[in-house]
N, C-alpha and C positions, 0 to 999 in steps of 0.2 A: 639518438635522432636529430638530423641536425634541422634548427628551422629556417625556411627562406624568409627574408623581409618581404614586408607587403608593397606592392605596388610591382614586384620585379616575378609578376608569376609567369612559367617557364609555357611557350605556347607547346601545345600537343601536334606534334604532323601526324599528315597521314601514315597507313601501314604503307609501306613498300610493298612491290609486286614480287620482292624475291630478298631473302637476307640468306649472306655467307659465312655461315660459325666455322670456326677453328676446330674441330673435330679435334685434333692431336692434342689438347687440353684435355679433352673429357677422362673423368672419369668414372667406373660402374658403380653404379648404385648398389649400395651394402646391403640396403633392406628387401631389396629386388627377390624374391621368389628364385630361389638357383637350383630351378629341376630340369636334368639333362633330359633332352629328348633327339633321339635319334629318326632320321627320315630314310625310310628303307622305300624303293622305289618296289612294285609288284605288275604285272604284267596285269594285261586291257582286259584277260579273260576271268582272272581272277578278282579285278577291282569290280565284274560286272557283278558277282554274286555277292559281297558285302558291300554296304551303301554307306556304312561309317566305318572312322577306327576304332570304335570302343567294340563294333563286333567282331574287328580283325584281332583287335586286343583278347576278348572273349576266345572266340575258336583258339587263336594258339595259345592261352593259356590252358587250356582243356587239354590239347595234342603234349604241353609239357609236364601236366600232373599224369598223364597217361605213360609216360615213358617210366621206366623201372628206377630206383632211386639207387645211386652210386653210396657206394660206403666210402667217406671221406677220410683219410688218413690223415693224422697231425702227426709232425715230428716235434719230439719237446727236446 
């Protein structure tokens, strides 16, 4: 860490109203949670029935479990 000379204190200027960042040099955060989310648009009448995305997901999971299970064939 560099030490500054005494007497040459830098003045803190006021914040600008807008800053321009160069996002072309940015890198993705490798520590951020990488969970894929898919956005699906539903019709207005369906949206009136479900008040949250959790309720939609619960209904869809129930529907998925009601389907007959497929036999998955693996080729060796």
